C-alpha distance (Angstrom), angle and dihedral (degrees) to the residues before:
residue distance angle dihedral
M1 . . .
A2 3.79 . .
S3 3.78 119.3 .
S4 3.80 116.5 -106.8
T5 3.81 89.0 -126.6
P6 3.80 129.0 48.2
A7 3.76 124.9 -112.0
I8 3.79 116.6 -80.5
E9 3.78 131.9 -147.6
L10 3.80 119.7 -131.3
E11 3.79 117.1 -157.9
I12 3.81 107.2 -146.4
G13 3.79 111.4 177.0
P14 3.80 107.3 -60.3
Y15 3.80 92.9 -16.7
G16 3.78 134.5 83.0
V17 3.80 119.6 -149.1
R18 3.79 120.4 -167.5
I19 3.82 114.8 -144.9
S20 3.79 112.1 -159.1
N21 3.81 121.6 -164.5
P22 3.80 90.4 15.3
D23 3.81 93.8 174.5
R24 3.81 95.9 51.8
V25 3.81 106.3 127.2
Y26 3.79 110.3 -120.4
F27 3.82 100.4 168.3
P28 3.81 112.1 42.3
A29 3.83 98.0 -172.2
R30 3.81 91.6 77.3
G31 3.79 101.2 2.3
E32 3.81 101.4 -109.3
T33 3.77 113.7 170.0
K34 3.78 139.2 -146.7
L35 3.80 89.1 -92.5
D36 3.81 90.2 50.6
L37 3.80 88.0 54.3
A38 3.81 91.2 51.7
N39 3.80 91.1 48.2
Y40 3.81 90.5 49.0
Y41 3.81 92.0 55.8
L42 3.81 90.2 46.6
S43 3.81 89.2 53.2
V44 3.84 92.0 55.8
G45 3.79 94.6 33.9
D46 3.80 98.8 134.0
G47 3.81 91.0 48.4
I48 3.79 99.1 48.1
V49 3.82 92.4 44.0
R50 3.82 90.7 50.5
A51 3.82 89.9 50.6
L52 3.82 93.2 49.4
R53 3.79 102.8 31.4
E54 3.82 112.0 143.1
R55 3.81 93.6 -21.0
P56 3.81 123.8 129.1
C57 3.77 102.7 -108.3
M58 3.78 132.3 -156.8
L59 3.82 116.4 -150.2
H60 3.79 127.5 -141.3
R61 3.78 105.3 -155.7
F62 3.81 128.8 -168.5
P63 3.82 107.2 -170.8
T64 3.82 94.2 -171.4
G65 3.80 99.7 28.7
V66 3.79 131.7 -80.6
S67 3.81 93.6 -60.2
G68 3.80 89.8 63.5
E69 3.77 137.9 60.1
K70 3.81 119.0 -33.5
V71 3.82 118.2 -143.6
H72 3.82 121.0 -162.5
Q73 3.79 105.9 -153.1
K74 3.79 126.6 -174.7
R75 3.79 97.1 173.0
L76 3.78 122.7 68.9
P77 3.82 107.8 -101.5
H78 3.79 118.0 -102.5
G79 3.77 119.9 -95.7
A80 3.80 96.6 43.2
P81 3.81 116.8 161.4
P82 3.82 117.1 -115.9
W83 3.81 92.9 -102.1
M84 3.80 92.8 64.3
E85 3.81 109.2 102.6
T86 3.79 130.0 -145.8
V87 3.78 140.6 -177.8
R88 3.79 125.4 -148.2
V89 3.80 115.3 -122.4
E90 3.78 126.3 -175.5
F91 3.79 129.3 -134.3
P92 3.82 101.9 -163.7
R93 3.79 95.1 179.3
Y94 3.80 89.5 64.7
N95 3.83 96.5 29.1
R96 3.79 88.2 -122.5
H97 3.78 139.4 117.8
A98 3.79 137.9 -159.9
Y99 3.77 137.2 -156.8
E100 3.80 103.1 -131.6
L101 3.78 129.6 -168.3
C102 3.82 113.5 -84.6
V103 3.81 111.1 -168.5
T104 3.80 124.1 -148.7
H105 3.85 100.1 146.3
I106 3.80 134.4 40.0
A107 3.82 90.9 -124.1
Q108 3.80 87.8 68.7
V109 3.80 89.9 57.2
I110 3.79 91.3 50.2
W111 3.82 92.0 49.2
C112 3.81 87.1 56.1
V113 3.82 89.0 51.5
Q114 3.80 87.5 54.2
M115 3.80 85.4 55.5
S116 3.84 88.4 55.4
T117 3.81 97.1 -99.6
V118 3.80 113.8 156.6
E119 3.83 102.3 163.2
F120 3.81 129.2 45.7
H121 3.82 117.1 -157.4
P122 3.82 112.5 -175.6
W123 3.79 129.4 -170.0
N124 3.81 118.0 -113.3
S125 3.81 90.4 -119.1
R126 3.81 132.0 66.9
R127 3.77 134.3 -129.4
A128 3.83 94.1 -101.0
D129 3.83 85.2 74.1
T130 3.77 115.3 -6.6
E131 3.83 90.8 -171.6
K132 3.85 94.7 60.8
P133 3.83 114.3 67.5
D134 3.79 118.9 -146.0
E135 3.80 94.0 -173.1
W136 3.81 127.7 67.6
R137 3.79 110.9 -158.2
I138 3.79 124.2 -154.3
D139 3.80 107.3 -163.7
L140 3.80 114.6 -166.0
D141 3.80 101.5 -159.8
P142 3.82 114.8 -177.3
G143 3.79 121.3 -146.8
E144 3.78 122.7 -120.5
E145 3.82 93.0 -87.6
C146 3.82 97.4 35.7
D147 3.81 116.7 110.9
F148 3.80 129.4 -148.9
A149 3.80 91.5 -105.4
T150 3.80 86.3 66.9
V151 3.80 90.3 49.1
R152 3.81 88.7 54.3
R153 3.81 93.0 50.0
V154 3.78 93.4 50.4
A155 3.81 91.3 44.9
H156 3.81 90.0 55.7
V157 3.80 90.4 52.0
A158 3.82 90.7 48.4
H159 3.81 88.2 51.0
E160 3.81 89.9 50.6
V161 3.81 92.3 52.8
L162 3.80 92.0 46.1
D163 3.80 90.4 52.0
E164 3.80 90.9 51.6
L165 3.80 89.8 51.0
G166 3.80 91.7 49.0
A167 3.81 91.8 -117.3
V168 3.80 125.3 138.3
G169 3.78 113.0 -133.6
W170 3.79 120.8 -158.3
P171 3.84 109.8 -154.6
K172 3.76 129.3 -157.1
T173 3.75 138.2 164.0
S174 3.78 114.2 -103.8
G175 3.78 91.6 -132.6
G176 3.79 85.9 -115.4
S177 3.78 129.1 58.3
G178 3.81 99.5 -53.5
M179 3.78 143.4 55.1
H180 3.78 138.3 -119.0
I181 3.80 128.9 -150.1
Y182 3.80 118.7 -164.7
V183 3.81 127.3 -159.0
R184 3.81 124.1 -171.9
I185 3.80 113.1 -130.1
P186 3.82 133.3 179.1
P187 3.81 111.8 -92.8
D188 3.79 90.6 -117.3
H189 3.81 102.4 115.8
G190 3.78 137.8 55.4
F191 3.78 125.3 -116.4
S192 3.81 94.1 -93.1
E193 3.79 93.2 57.0
V194 3.80 93.4 45.3
R195 3.80 88.9 50.7
R196 3.84 90.3 50.5
A197 3.79 89.1 51.9
A198 3.79 91.4 47.8
L199 3.81 90.7 50.2
A200 3.81 91.5 50.8
F201 3.80 89.7 52.0
A202 3.80 91.8 46.7
R203 3.80 90.6 52.6
E204 3.81 90.8 52.1
V205 3.81 90.0 52.5
E206 3.81 89.4 48.2
R207 3.83 91.1 51.3
R208 3.79 90.7 54.3
I209 3.79 98.4 45.9
P210 3.84 106.3 20.3
Q211 3.79 93.0 156.4
D212 3.82 90.2 65.7
A213 3.82 109.3 21.2
T214 3.80 132.5 61.1
T215 3.79 139.0 179.0
V216 3.82 94.3 -168.0
W217 3.80 106.6 148.6
W218 3.82 103.3 -145.3
R219 3.78 117.3 62.7
K220 3.81 91.1 -145.5
D221 3.82 89.3 59.7
R222 3.81 96.8 49.2
D223 3.78 124.6 101.5
P224 3.84 102.6 -114.8
R225 3.81 89.5 -142.4
K226 3.79 91.5 63.1
L227 3.78 133.8 79.4
F228 3.81 119.0 -117.9
V229 3.81 112.6 -137.4
D230 3.79 92.4 -144.9
Y231 3.81 109.4 -149.1
N232 3.82 90.3 167.7
Q233 3.79 91.3 81.5
N234 3.80 84.3 79.5
A235 3.80 93.1 61.0
R236 3.78 119.1 108.2
D237 3.83 115.3 -76.9
H238 3.80 92.6 6.4
T239 3.77 111.2 130.7
I240 3.79 138.1 -179.2
A241 3.78 131.5 -168.0
A242 3.79 114.1 -71.5
A243 3.76 124.7 -120.2
Y244 3.83 106.4 -80.6
S245 3.81 92.6 17.4
V246 3.77 113.1 140.9
R247 3.80 114.7 -129.9
G248 3.78 124.4 -130.1
N249 3.80 99.5 -110.0
P250 3.82 132.1 110.9
E251 3.81 93.0 -102.3
G252 3.81 94.8 52.4
T253 3.80 94.1 -130.8
V254 3.78 117.6 -171.1
S255 3.80 133.7 -139.8
A256 3.79 92.4 -117.6
P257 3.81 128.4 -164.5
L258 3.80 113.2 -127.2
R259 3.77 138.8 -165.0
W260 3.78 111.8 -121.0
D261 3.81 90.2 -119.8
E262 3.82 89.6 59.7
L263 3.77 94.7 57.3
D264 3.80 99.3 93.4
D265 3.81 93.7 51.7
A266 3.80 101.7 34.9
S267 3.79 122.7 101.3
P268 3.82 123.5 -169.3
K269 3.80 89.7 -125.8
D270 3.82 90.6 61.6
F271 3.80 92.2 73.0
T272 3.81 117.3 69.6
I273 3.78 138.7 137.1
A274 3.82 85.3 -92.2
T275 3.82 96.2 55.2
M276 3.81 105.2 29.6
P277 3.83 99.9 71.3
A278 3.81 92.2 62.8
R279 3.81 91.4 42.9
F280 3.81 91.1 51.3
A281 3.81 91.7 46.9
E282 3.81 89.5 53.4
L283 3.82 101.6 39.3
G284 3.79 104.8 21.7
D285 3.80 119.0 -149.0
L286 3.80 108.3 -23.3
H287 3.82 88.1 -161.5
E288 3.81 93.0 54.4
G289 3.81 94.4 116.4
I290 3.80 97.6 45.7
D291 3.80 96.5 106.3
E292 3.81 91.6 56.9
A293 3.83 95.8 51.7
V294 3.82 101.6 74.5
F295 3.82 119.1 171.3
P296 3.84 123.5 -165.9
I297 3.81 110.7 -136.5
D298 3.84 96.8 -146.5
Q299 3.80 94.5 114.8
L300 3.79 91.5 50.3
L301 3.80 89.8 51.7
E302 3.81 88.2 51.6
W303 3.81 87.9 53.2
A304 3.81 88.8 50.4
D305 3.82 90.9 51.0
R306 3.82 90.1 49.4
D307 3.80 92.7 50.2
E308 3.80 91.3 49.9
R309 3.82 92.4 48.2
E310 3.80 87.8 52.9
G311 3.78 89.8 54.4
V312 3.80 99.6 -104.5
E313 3.78 106.0 151.9
T314 3.80 120.9 -124.9
P315 3.83 107.5 -142.3
P316 3.80 116.8 -126.8
E317 3.76 117.5 -92.5
P318 3.80 116.3 -95.6
E319 3.77 115.8 -108.4
D320 3.82 117.8 -97.6
């Protein structure tokens, strides 16, 4: 069905991006449209570009809005203008490759919105060497019966361990029921080693708060009241929603950067495409300094070696 309003052209720096069907409702809870989504990403432009910059990026597209079909897309959609950038990534298990989105300018994000992208899921490595992550991701993933108060408690313990290590953690809501904490690391190790380091950290968090946190590998074996400290998000080709990415739900929640002192009062539902523009205008990008706070993971790898010497099993890596 044709839109009730014609396509519009957005001038974004030197680029023009055509938005077709601008009044198509994408988020039914409050009625935000495709154009509202584009304007949201423009309002947090510095933040979303920083989160995506030069990373291979998977797109979650919703051609008819978030109530309709969801398309997971690794390859840049067809019809891209010449100023859209990509990076080639390999999938050895399938003997295939893909040219994925590689953002350097906010206009590239908005072109993806025109192509019905709602969520942006970047790799934790960059195009200079896609096999060497520069971002360690701590994913606090609550079980089915785990409340957000538990997420907060585990996040505080993770913060405590990071402080003891001398690492700066950059927290954000997931846009769902959990939280993410990012740490910049030197791009000196492959995905397997970063995952080993992440597992060693997760086990230390579990030791300190075993009543709330778990590293149990199989979902069927986990206590649904506990939070899984998911080290697997550091495995190759595993992605999670970027800071400032909208999530594909009716409320249009956002994966929102936080200050640590906000943690006890913040709720994931507080951060939506309706509320984040004003927050960003007031606070700016709370992850602005992330690229300057680089933490070597050597001590975590020593912890991993210790755990393995003591007979603690390292679960197999998930398949790509």
